[in-house]
KEFI-711655 format. One record per residue (C-alpha): x, y, z. Coordinates in pm, whole numbers, always signed. Last residue first. Layout:
BEGIN
((X, Y, Z))
...
//
This chain:
BEGIN
((-5839, -108, +1157))
((-6067, -357, +974))
((-5822, -647, +1007))
((-5766, -570, +1376))
((-6137, -603, +1457))
((-6181, -909, +1239))
((-5900, -1085, +1427))
((-6055, -998, +1767))
((-6396, -1124, +1656))
((-6244, -1447, +1528))
((-6067, -1504, +1860))
((-6393, -1456, +2054))
((-6575, -1698, +1825))
((-6303, -1958, +1872))
((-6328, -1920, +2249))
((-6705, -1972, +2244))
((-6673, -2276, +2017))
((-6411, -2431, +2244))
((-6639, -2410, +2552))
((-6412, -2455, +2854))
((-6483, -2639, +3182))
((-6145, -2713, +3345))
((-6131, -3057, +3502))
((-6008, -3206, +3172))
((-5663, -3039, +3215))
((-5568, -2826, +2914))
((-5395, -2990, +2618))
((-5730, -3064, +2449))
((-5812, -2693, +2464))
((-5502, -2604, +2261))
((-5585, -2849, +1985))
((-5945, -2725, +1957))
((-5831, -2364, +1950))
((-5598, -2436, +1655))
((-5863, -2625, +1458))
((-6129, -2354, +1513))
((-5886, -2076, +1413))
((-5817, -2248, +1080))
((-5474, -2385, +1001))
((-5255, -2166, +766))
((-4906, -2302, +833))
((-4812, -2001, +1046))
((-5053, -2104, +1317))
((-4916, -2457, +1313))
((-4563, -2327, +1347))
((-4668, -2125, +1648))
((-4818, -2438, +1802))
((-4500, -2630, +1737))
((-4297, -2343, +1888))
((-4514, -2364, +2199))
((-4464, -2740, +2206))
((-4081, -2701, +2196))
((-3873, -2758, +1880))
((-3639, -3063, +1874))
((-3276, -2998, +1980))
((-2990, -3020, +1724))
((-2704, -3225, +1870))
((-2367, -3110, +1730))
((-2084, -3345, +1641))
((-1754, -3171, +1564))
((-1493, -3246, +1296))
((-1686, -3174, +974))
((-1448, -3116, +686))
((-1351, -2764, +574))
((-1250, -2657, +223))
((-1104, -2309, +220))
((-1051, -2075, -77))
((-766, -1829, -51))
((-786, -1535, -289))
((-453, -1431, -427))
((-282, -1096, -488))
((-192, -1007, -129))
((+26, -1316, -101))
((+243, -1186, -384))
((+363, -875, -201))
((+239, -558, -30))
((+455, -440, +260))
((+178, -474, +511))
((-46, -215, +682))
((-345, -318, +472))
((-680, -170, +364))
((-546, +185, +356))
((-688, +503, +515))
((-359, +616, +665))
((-407, +492, +1021))
((-632, +217, +877))
((-321, +50, +740))
((-39, +243, +572))
((+57, -10, +305))
((+400, +5, +142))
((+416, -67, -231))
((+773, -113, -361))
((+820, -436, -170))
((+1087, -655, -14))
((+924, -808, +296))
((+1082, -663, +610))
((+1397, -830, +741))
((+1585, -502, +725))
((+1852, -336, +509))
((+1690, -373, +163))
((+1336, -452, +279))
((+1139, -160, +136))
((+1131, +12, +475))
((+1507, -25, +518))
((+1567, +145, +184))
((+1436, +482, +294))
((+1467, +437, +670))
((+1839, +373, +677))
((+1912, +178, +995))
((+1922, +211, +1373))
((+1554, +123, +1421))
((+1302, +129, +1135))
((+936, +149, +1230))
((+665, +9, +1005))
((+288, +50, +1001))
((+280, +384, +1183))
((+52, +538, +1445))
((+321, +558, +1718))
((+245, +418, +2064))
((+351, +54, +2081))
((+647, +81, +1844))
((+760, +397, +2023))
((+751, +215, +2356))
((+945, -74, +2206))
((+1218, +155, +2077))
((+1233, +335, +2412))
((+1274, +3, +2592))
((+1544, -97, +2344))
((+1764, +192, +2454))
((+2061, +233, +2221))
((+1868, +474, +1999))
((+1815, +584, +1640))
((+1449, +585, +1537))
((+1273, +604, +1201))
((+899, +624, +1144))
((+684, +487, +863))
((+345, +499, +693))
((+31, +491, +904))
((-3, +862, +947))
((+233, +1058, +721))
((+66, +1385, +634))
((+34, +1636, +915))
((-65, +1367, +1163))
((+278, +1207, +1122))
((+454, +1538, +1185))
((+241, +1611, +1490))
((+291, +1264, +1638))
((+668, +1281, +1592))
((+672, +1624, +1756))
((+476, +1489, +2053))
((+720, +1201, +2095))
((+1013, +1441, +2100))
((+831, +1663, +2351))
((+781, +1363, +2579))
((+1152, +1281, +2563))
((+1234, +1635, +2672))
((+1387, +1953, +2533))
((+1334, +1839, +2175))
((+1525, +2016, +1897))
((+1364, +2007, +1555))
((+1562, +1991, +1230))
((+1378, +2023, +899))
((+1558, +1844, +620))
((+1587, +1889, +243))
((+1735, +1619, +15))
((+1413, +1576, -188))
((+1074, +1408, -148))
((+955, +1710, +59))
((+687, +1571, +292))
((+576, +1870, +500))
((+751, +2031, +800))
((+996, +2247, +603))
((+710, +2421, +423))
((+525, +2542, +737))
((+180, +2637, +604))
((+63, +2277, +623))
((+174, +2268, +986))
((+454, +2198, +1231))
((+659, +2466, +1411))
((+1004, +2476, +1570))
((+1239, +2454, +1273))
((+1614, +2450, +1217))
((+1700, +2433, +849))
((+1901, +2165, +671))
((+1996, +2133, +302))
((+2173, +1808, +209))
((+2450, +1684, -16))
((+2660, +2000, -48))
((+2989, +1933, -231))
((+2930, +2221, -475))
((+2935, +2460, -177))
((+2611, +2657, -131))
((+2484, +2984, -276))
((+2112, +3036, -226))
((+1905, +3179, -511))
((+1613, +2947, -438))
((+1649, +2750, -763))
((+2024, +2741, -699))
((+1962, +2581, -360))
((+1743, +2319, -527))
((+2022, +2240, -775))
((+2283, +2206, -500))
((+2060, +1981, -288))
((+2006, +1747, -582))
((+1664, +1698, -742))
((+1427, +1406, -677))
((+1125, +1629, -627))
((+1218, +1998, -652))
((+1005, +2074, -959))
((+701, +1909, -803))
((+658, +2206, -563))
((+485, +2054, -263))
((+141, +2188, -171))
((+40, +2252, +191))
((+40, +2630, +160))
((+119, +2758, -193))
((+468, +2798, -342))
((+587, +2510, -121))
((+951, +2405, -136))
((+1064, +2702, -346))
((+902, +2966, -123))
((+1043, +2791, +185))
((+1390, +2801, +29))
((+1401, +3178, +32))
((+1288, +3197, +394))
((+1552, +2940, +496))
((+1821, +3140, +323))
((+1721, +3447, +523))
((+1713, +3254, +850))
((+2045, +3078, +799))
((+2061, +2741, +624))
((+2279, +2460, +758))
((+2451, +2282, +467))
((+2487, +1906, +511))
((+2785, +1722, +362))
((+2850, +1448, +614))
((+3076, +1653, +842))
((+2809, +1922, +850))
((+2553, +1669, +974))
((+2807, +1539, +1225))
((+2854, +1885, +1374))
((+2480, +1944, +1390))
((+2428, +1610, +1563))
((+2701, +1680, +1820))
((+2545, +2020, +1889))
((+2202, +1862, +1939))
((+2315, +1582, +2171))
((+2181, +1731, +2499))
((+1879, +1886, +2328))
((+1739, +1557, +2195))
((+1708, +1549, +1816))
((+1400, +1537, +1596))
((+1499, +1513, +1231))
((+1239, +1575, +959))
((+1167, +1410, +621))
((+1319, +1060, +652))
((+1268, +850, +338))
((+979, +603, +340))
((+823, +762, +30))
((+1136, +690, -174))
((+1235, +992, -387))
((+1490, +1144, -148))
((+1765, +1233, -395))
((+1807, +869, -504))
((+1945, +807, -154))
((+2015, +1153, -11))
((+1791, +1105, +291))
((+1918, +753, +355))
((+2285, +842, +330))
((+2227, +1147, +551))
((+2039, +943, +812))
((+2299, +667, +804))
((+2585, +911, +866))
((+2382, +1082, +1138))
((+2328, +752, +1320))
((+2694, +644, +1306))
((+2822, +974, +1448))
((+2540, +1005, +1700))
((+2559, +655, +1849))
((+2216, +692, +2002))
((+2152, +728, +2377))
((+2015, +1085, +2339))
((+1750, +988, +2084))
((+1781, +1092, +1719))
((+1415, +1068, +1619))
((+1348, +1039, +1246))
((+1010, +1165, +1130))
((+862, +1027, +806))
((+607, +1233, +615))
((+510, +930, +407))
((+205, +968, +185))
((-61, +695, +167))
((-66, +369, -20))
((-334, +195, -222))
((-438, -168, -247))
((-775, -185, -417))
((-1088, -400, -440))
((-1303, -233, -708))
((-1581, +25, -668))
((-1360, +295, -815))
((-1358, +506, -497))
((-1048, +338, -353))
((-858, +373, -679))
((-963, +738, -719))
((-835, +806, -367))
((-502, +648, -462))
((-485, +855, -778))
((-549, +1180, -591))
((-301, +1097, -315))
((-13, +1051, -555))
((+127, +719, -667))
((+128, +346, -605))
((-202, +181, -686))
((-259, -193, -714))
((-619, -223, -832))
((-803, -555, -836))
((-1057, -736, -1055))
((-1041, -553, -1388))
((-1286, -702, -1637))
((-1561, -446, -1579))
((-1320, -155, -1624))
((-1340, +93, -1335))
((-965, +120, -1268))
((-893, +119, -1641))
((-1152, +391, -1695))
((-974, +616, -1446))
((-638, +547, -1606))
((-774, +608, -1956))
((-924, +944, -1856))
((-610, +1045, -1667))
((-407, +983, -1979))
((-140, +729, -2068))
((+5, +696, -2417))
((+191, +363, -2391))
((-86, +205, -2184))
((+37, -128, -2058))
((+4, -505, -2073))
((+155, -807, -1900))
((-20, -1138, -1969))
((-66, -1035, -2332))
((+128, -1330, -2472))
((+93, -1658, -2284))
((+383, -1758, -2056))
((+624, -2026, -2177))
((+965, -1925, -2044))
((+1033, -1717, -2355))
((+697, -1549, -2293))
((+805, -1455, -1940))
((+1134, -1311, -2065))
((+952, -1100, -2324))
((+700, -984, -2063))
((+959, -883, -1801))
((+1175, -690, -2049))
((+866, -528, -2201))
((+750, -417, -1854))
((+1082, -245, -1782))
((+1071, -76, -2125))
((+714, +41, -2061))
((+821, +206, -1736))
((+1127, +371, -1895))
((+921, +511, -2182))
((+622, +630, -1984))
((+792, +816, -1699))
((+648, +1168, -1722))
((+298, +1042, -1808))
((+306, +807, -1505))
((+258, +452, -1625))
((-82, +279, -1640))
((-16, -92, -1618))
((-230, -390, -1718))
((-161, -702, -1513))
((-254, -1068, -1556))
((-282, -1288, -1249))
((-136, -1635, -1205))
((-2, -1546, -855))
((+369, -1541, -936))
((+307, -1346, -1258))
((+128, -1070, -1065))
((+405, -1058, -802))
((+664, -1026, -1077))
((+483, -758, -1281))
((+426, -546, -971))
((+794, -553, -873))
((+918, -481, -1224))
((+685, -181, -1260))
((+779, -51, -916))
((+1152, -71, -994))
((+1107, +99, -1331))
((+898, +399, -1226))
((+1021, +487, -878))
((+955, +863, -853))
((+719, +884, -1154))
((+465, +656, -989))
((+307, +338, -1136))
((-62, +239, -1126))
((-120, -133, -1186))
((-467, -258, -1277))
((-482, -628, -1196))
((-672, -886, -1401))
((-780, -1213, -1240))
((-787, -1226, -861))
((-595, -1552, -853))
((-716, -1861, -664))
((-514, -2045, -401))
((-664, -2346, -222))
((-660, -2408, +153))
((-761, -2745, +300))
((-904, -2759, +650))
((-919, -3079, +856))
((-863, -2894, +1188))
((-598, -3149, +1282))
((-473, -3231, +931))
((-428, -2861, +842))
((-353, -2842, +471))
((-188, -2556, +279))
((-128, -2433, -75))
((-364, -2656, -271))
((-371, -2519, -625))
((-117, -2254, -728))
((+38, -1979, -513))
((+282, -2171, -296))
((+559, -1942, -176))
((+915, -2060, -234))
((+1013, -1792, -489))
((+845, -1505, -304))
((+1127, -1338, -105))
((+1403, -1434, -349))
((+1202, -1285, -637))
((+1148, -957, -453))
((+1520, -931, -376))
((+1616, -1008, -738))
((+1370, -782, -920))
((+1239, -485, -721))
((+1548, -485, -498))
((+1776, -485, -803))
((+1570, -208, -961))
((+1603, -6, -640))
((+1980, -59, -645))
((+1996, +62, -1006))
((+1789, +364, -905))
((+2065, +446, -658))
((+2343, +429, -916))
((+2140, +638, -1161))
((+2056, +916, -914))
((+1715, +1078, -880))
((+1486, +1275, -1103))
((+1510, +1409, -1458))
((+1212, +1184, -1539))
((+1331, +1061, -1878))
((+1707, +1055, -1836))
((+1686, +933, -1476))
((+1450, +648, -1568))
((+1645, +543, -1877))
((+1970, +535, -1679))
((+1810, +319, -1411))
((+1668, +86, -1677))
((+2016, +26, -1822))
((+2159, -29, -1474))
((+1898, -284, -1371))
((+1897, -471, -1704))
((+2036, -797, -1566))
((+1791, -777, -1276))
((+1498, -741, -1514))
((+1599, -1052, -1708))
((+1661, -1253, -1391))
((+1322, -1156, -1249))
((+1141, -1247, -1572))
((+1312, -1586, -1597))
((+1248, -1659, -1230))
((+880, -1568, -1257))
((+832, -1791, -1563))
((+1003, -2089, -1398))
((+790, -2041, -1087))
((+469, -2040, -1290))
((+559, -2360, -1472))
((+648, -2537, -1146))
((+330, -2418, -978))
((+128, -2558, -1266))
((-29, -2353, -1545))
((-400, -2397, -1628))
((-496, -2051, -1502))
((-247, -1899, -1744))
((-481, -1967, -2034))
((-759, -1760, -1877))
((-499, -1497, -1790))
((-395, -1462, -2152))
((-749, -1402, -2274))
((-813, -1145, -2003))
((-480, -974, -2063))
((-555, -942, -2434))
((-891, -781, -2356))
((-734, -553, -2094))
((-466, -439, -2339))
((-725, -365, -2608))
((-931, -161, -2361))
((-622, +35, -2253))
((-526, +112, -2612))
((-880, +230, -2677))
((-870, +459, -2373))
((-536, +607, -2474))
((-647, +667, -2830))
((-966, +832, -2704))
((-770, +1050, -2463))
((-531, +1146, -2744))
((-815, +1261, -2974))
((-777, +1103, -3315))
((-608, +1273, -3609))
((-741, +1161, -3947))
//
């Protein structure tokens, strides 16, 4: 009997969650030393298979470059491990003897991991490692076009973890993913946190699931080539960054803004580094390939080479072409070169003034990259600091490759394959997500301050007496006794007046 694929997918997900729940309950008893040994074994195993996994990813997804995906796998395994290996994630993780506060780590429980097709193996390794480090279990929903390579990366991590003593089922996955199973995974009663890296629709679904969620927004990253920059060095880095894995990292530069007085130098250096400058007719052809309908990226160009994309548009370019560049003046959803392209295609804007350059950066970010990243090449630190203060981004790379700099490969940023966009981009965090984001921190606080609690005033005592249910006669009698004896008051007359007022309001 042939079962519906959605039903099979949902059942597989439920089984994986059940196994993960049982495994995570056992994992709670593990010490920091046991956890760290498991994480190291898994990281080493994934690192040793970086090239093999890169080949699997390129073969299956038909995106990117093997050598570059290998580097991403190495960042997702070795670099991530090195960044978290000394973090305390079990038991008491911090004590403040002055404030007398003790902090205790507690895992979330079961994490739902959503993996993109652009970085399938590196993201899977990264999420598995930070889950293991924090005594969480994880169940992964791969992208349908990257199932085999994603599952293989997870198997490598799980098998190594089990060899190091981890319980079976701690890392799970859906081998036949469907949207129905993914949505149910995110809403499953036993799932405690969602770690979503993927398209806007999936991230919105994660945030609307009713569960705590870390999601990321799109990156329409501007790179500003400021007039004081070392143009030759800057352009070389920009081209290397943009062509890294054919532009599949969300922090990759999407549009160049260059000051007018260095524009010709920049164009010359772009050509020297393998860029092909499109004429107006060629630009029009490519626009139809980039975005067949306004505001929507053609998925067929994602992660493809410049030569292949040019062929798709019917544009003849040299076989050595690394990058397609078109001069642009406008920004908008209906301007294909201005949107996030996730491929080696650049829009080039020329700024007449510094203020115009800033305005262009704002427009590009507002179009679809708020909160994500911005790249700047300059020799003026004051300009860098001004940009850092003013731009609505969570990370700004200066004089480096934006694509791999944002994930921590060429910068001191935390190595991560999930980059938060903060409230600018509708995310809960602006951090590079890592192990510390996957633990609750409980706090035990000792009393260190003496506080004198004042006694209630007489008026408050009287009010308390009224609320306690005393009769009107008793209350009036107490009040009258507190009045000076010289005053001639008939308590019975006052009590009668009060009773009449109460009856009046009770009947209204």
